[in-house]
C-alpha positions in Angstrom: -16.3 24.6 -42.0 -16.2 20.7 -41.1 -17.7 19.8 -37.8 -14.3 18.3 -36.8 -13.0 21.9 -36.6 -12.9 23.3 -33.1 -14.7 26.7 -32.7 -12.7 29.8 -32.7 -12.2 30.4 -29.0 -10.6 33.3 -27.1 -9.0 33.1 -23.6 -10.7 34.8 -20.7 -7.4 36.8 -20.1 -4.0 36.7 -22.1 -2.0 36.6 -18.9 -2.3 34.8 -15.5 -3.2 31.2 -15.0 -6.0 31.3 -17.4 -3.8 32.4 -20.3 -1.4 29.7 -19.5 -4.0 26.9 -19.2 -5.6 28.2 -22.4 -2.5 27.6 -24.3 -2.0 24.2 -22.9 -5.6 22.7 -23.3 -6.7 24.5 -26.4 -3.6 25.0 -28.6 -1.5 22.2 -30.1 1.7 23.8 -31.1 3.8 24.0 -28.0 5.6 21.4 -26.0 3.3 21.5 -22.9 0.1 21.4 -25.0 1.2 18.6 -26.9 2.4 16.6 -23.7 -1.1 17.4 -22.4 -2.8 16.2 -25.5 -1.0 13.0 -25.5 -1.6 12.4 -21.7 -5.3 13.0 -22.6 -5.4 10.4 -25.4 -3.8 7.7 -23.1 -6.3 8.5 -20.4 -9.2 8.2 -22.9 -7.9 4.8 -24.1 -7.2 3.5 -20.8 -10.9 4.6 -19.5 -12.5 3.0 -22.6 -10.5 -0.1 -22.0 -11.6 -0.3 -18.2 -15.3 0.1 -19.4 -14.9 -2.9 -21.8 -13.2 -5.0 -19.4 -15.9 -4.3 -16.9 -18.6 -5.6 -19.5 -16.9 -9.2 -19.4 -18.7 -11.2 -16.6 -15.8 -13.0 -15.6 -13.7 -10.0 -15.2 -16.3 -8.0 -13.3 -16.9 -10.7 -11.0 -13.1 -10.9 -9.7 -12.3 -7.2 -10.0 -15.5 -5.2 -9.9 -14.0 -3.1 -6.9 -11.0 -2.1 -8.8 -12.7 -1.4 -12.0 -15.2 0.7 -10.2 -12.6 2.8 -8.5 -11.0 3.4 -11.8 -14.0 4.3 -13.6 -14.9 7.0 -11.1 -11.1 8.4 -11.0 -11.2 8.9 -14.9 -14.6 10.5 -14.5 -13.5 12.9 -11.9 -10.2 13.6 -14.0 -12.3 14.4 -17.2 -14.8 16.3 -15.2 -12.0 18.5 -13.9 -10.5 18.8 -17.4 -13.9 19.7 -18.8 -14.4 22.7 -16.0 -10.9 23.7 -16.8 -11.7 24.1 -20.4 -14.9 26.3 -19.7 -13.1 28.5 -16.9 -10.2 29.6 -19.2 -12.5 30.7 -21.9 -14.1 34.3 -22.4 -17.1 32.7 -23.8 -17.5 29.2 -22.3 -21.2 28.7 -23.7 -19.8 28.7 -27.2 -17.5 25.8 -26.3 -19.9 24.1 -24.3 -22.6 24.1 -27.0 -20.0 23.1 -29.8 -19.7 19.6 -31.0 -16.4 19.1 -29.1 -18.0 20.6 -25.7 -21.0 18.2 -26.2 -18.6 15.2 -26.7 -16.7 15.9 -23.6 -19.9 16.5 -21.5 -21.2 13.1 -22.9 -18.0 11.4 -21.7 -18.6 12.1 -18.1 -22.5 12.2 -17.8 -23.1 8.4 -17.9 -21.1 7.8 -14.6 -23.2 10.2 -12.7 -26.5 9.2 -14.2 -25.5 5.5 -13.1 -26.2 6.6 -9.5 -29.7 7.2 -10.6 -30.2 4.7 -13.6 -27.9 1.5 -12.9 -26.2 0.3 -16.0 -26.1 3.6 -17.9 -22.3 3.8 -17.1 -22.0 1.3 -20.3 -22.6 4.5 -22.3 -19.2 5.6 -21.0 -17.9 3.8 -24.3 -19.0 7.1 -26.1 -15.7 8.4 -24.7 -14.0 7.0 -27.6 -15.4 9.8 -29.6 -12.9 12.2 -27.9 -10.4 10.3 -30.0 -11.4 12.5 -32.9 -9.0 15.2 -31.3 -6.3 13.4 -33.0 -7.2 15.1 -36.2 -6.2 18.3 -34.4 -3.2 17.1 -32.4 -1.5 15.4 -35.4 -2.5 18.3 -37.7 -4.4 16.2 -40.1 -6.1 19.1 -41.7 -6.3 17.9 -45.0 -8.3 14.8 -43.8 -10.6 17.2 -42.0 -11.2 19.1 -45.0 -12.0 16.2 -47.2 -14.6 15.1 -44.4 -16.1 18.3 -44.8 -16.8 17.5 -48.6 -18.3 14.4 -47.6 -20.5 15.9 -45.2 -21.2 18.8 -47.6 -22.3 16.3 -50.3 -24.5 14.6 -47.9 -26.3 17.9 -46.7 -27.0 18.9 -50.3 -28.6 15.5 -51.1 -30.7 15.8 -47.8 -34.1 16.6 -49.8 -33.6 13.6 -52.2 -32.8 11.3 -49.4 -35.7 12.3 -47.5 -38.0 11.6 -50.4 -36.5 8.4 -50.7 -37.0 7.6 -47.0 -40.6 8.6 -47.2 -40.9 6.3 -50.2 -39.5 3.4 -48.2 -41.8 4.1 -45.2 -44.8 4.1 -47.4 -43.8 0.7 -49.0 -43.3 -0.6 -45.6 -46.6 0.4 -44.2 -48.5 -0.8 -47.3 -46.6 -4.4 -47.3 -47.0 -4.5 -43.4 -50.5 -4.0 -43.5 -51.1 -6.4 -46.5 -49.1 -8.9 -44.9 -51.0 -8.8 -41.7 -54.4 -9.3 -43.5 -52.8 -12.2 -45.6 -50.9 -14.1 -42.8 -52.4 -13.1 -39.6 -51.4 -13.6 -36.0 -51.3 -17.2 -36.3 -48.5 -17.3 -38.6 -46.5 -14.7 -36.6 -47.8 -11.3 -38.1 -49.4 -10.4 -34.6 -49.7 -6.6 -35.5 -49.2 -4.1 -38.3 -46.0 -2.8 -36.5 -44.8 -6.5 -36.3 -45.7 -6.9 -40.1 -43.7 -3.5 -40.7 -40.6 -4.8 -39.0 -40.9 -7.9 -41.3 -41.0 -5.6 -44.2 -38.0 -3.6 -43.4 -36.0 -6.8 -42.9 -37.2 -8.5 -46.1 -36.8 -5.3 -48.1 -33.3 -5.0 -46.6 -32.5 -8.5 -47.7 -31.5 -9.4 -44.2 -33.7 -12.3 -43.8 -33.5 -12.9 -39.9 -36.0 -15.8 -40.4 -38.0 -14.9 -37.1 -41.1 -14.3 -38.8 -41.9 -16.1 -42.2 -44.8 -16.3 -44.6 -46.6 -19.6 -44.5 -49.3 -19.1 -47.3 -48.9 -19.2 -51.0 -50.1 -15.6 -51.4 -47.9 -14.5 -48.5 -44.7 -16.0 -50.3 -45.7 -14.3 -53.4 -46.0 -10.9 -51.8 -42.7 -11.7 -50.1 -41.1 -12.3 -53.4 -42.3 -9.0 -54.7 -41.0 -7.1 -51.8 -37.5 -8.6 -52.1 -37.3 -7.6 -55.6 -38.4 -4.1 -54.7 -35.7 -4.1 -52.0 -33.0 -5.0 -54.6 -34.2 -2.2 -56.9 -34.1 0.5 -54.6 -31.3 -0.3 -52.1 -28.6 1.2 -54.3 -30.7 4.4 -54.8 -29.4 6.5 -52.0 -25.9 5.7 -52.7 -26.5 6.7 -56.3 -27.9 10.1 -54.8 -24.9 10.8 -52.6 -22.4 9.8 -55.0 -23.8 12.1 -57.8 -23.8 15.0 -55.2 -20.1 14.1 -54.2 -19.1 14.1 -57.8 -20.6 17.5 -58.5 -18.8 18.6 -55.0 -15.4 17.3 -56.4 -15.9 19.1 -59.7 -16.6 22.4 -58.0 -13.7 22.0 -55.6 -11.4 21.2 -58.4 -12.7 24.2 -60.2 -12.4 26.5 -57.4 -8.8 25.3 -56.3 -7.5 25.9 -59.7 -7.1 29.6 -58.8 -5.3 28.8 -55.6 -1.7 28.6 -54.7 -0.1 25.6 -52.8 1.3 27.4 -49.6 1.0 25.4 -46.5 0.2 27.0 -43.1 3.0 26.1 -40.7 0.6 26.0 -37.9 -2.2 23.7 -39.3 -1.0 22.6 -42.5 -3.8 23.7 -44.6 -3.1 24.5 -48.2 -4.9 26.1 -51.0 -4.9 29.8 -50.2 -5.7 32.8 -52.3 -2.5 34.1 -54.0 -3.0 37.3 -52.6 -3.6 35.9 -48.8 -1.2 36.9 -46.1 -2.8 34.9 -43.4 -4.1 31.2 -43.0 -7.9 31.4 -43.6 -8.3 28.7 -41.0 -6.1 29.6 -37.9 -4.8 33.0 -39.0 -1.1 32.1 -39.0 1.1 34.4 -41.1 1.8 32.6 -44.4 5.0 32.4 -46.3 5.1 35.0 -49.2 4.0 33.7 -52.4 7.4 34.3 -54.2 9.2 32.9 -51.2 
């Protein structure tokens, strides 16, 4: 299942204030829950805008007091919302340790950390990650499923990519050490780690120019490394593309046996012909003959 999917959560009680608030903060199919989601999205966008404005020196000098109050106001608001989500759940740790729970926590921690580490409040820009909730609010389930295909292909190619990364690191160390010996500190290659930084920049064909070889042998080695960089830079893309094509072929074969009934709640299509309920949210499906 895609990481963008919320975990299957259950309310602490079906009735009472916990049951009502569970429907509001975790469901997306009622008017109250949709209004809550829309207000939450507006608050997230506004809070991120405040953080961005506060990073502008001219605006910060004139309106730092107002921006500071707004920043703390949004933090308190999101803290209350986060605690409310935990209070209405039967198993709050399941949500707290999920991707969504961690994102919600990271959206409020920087403000509190700023009391100890000045400047860390700039990390509040991570709050924009909560905009991923739009995938659930707008029921873009098909897009989430496609994201799952991409992540699955990346996961299956992890061993090949790991081998590739090890090879790149080996080349970086070898050429870094070689250039440290050939060029030396007098030409800017002050240490092997510094030379490794130069090797990475050169192999990636970025070419910042802050460190450059001065000797003929050093330039020859640089030319070799550039050619190596061009030859391997597309390799991980090819590995991933091959795995993705394989995944798409498998998905095409599997969905050939599925019908096109769509779930009225989450919009997911491609269920087994004998299925009576949605495999994602459990909503009753229309009959196959209906």
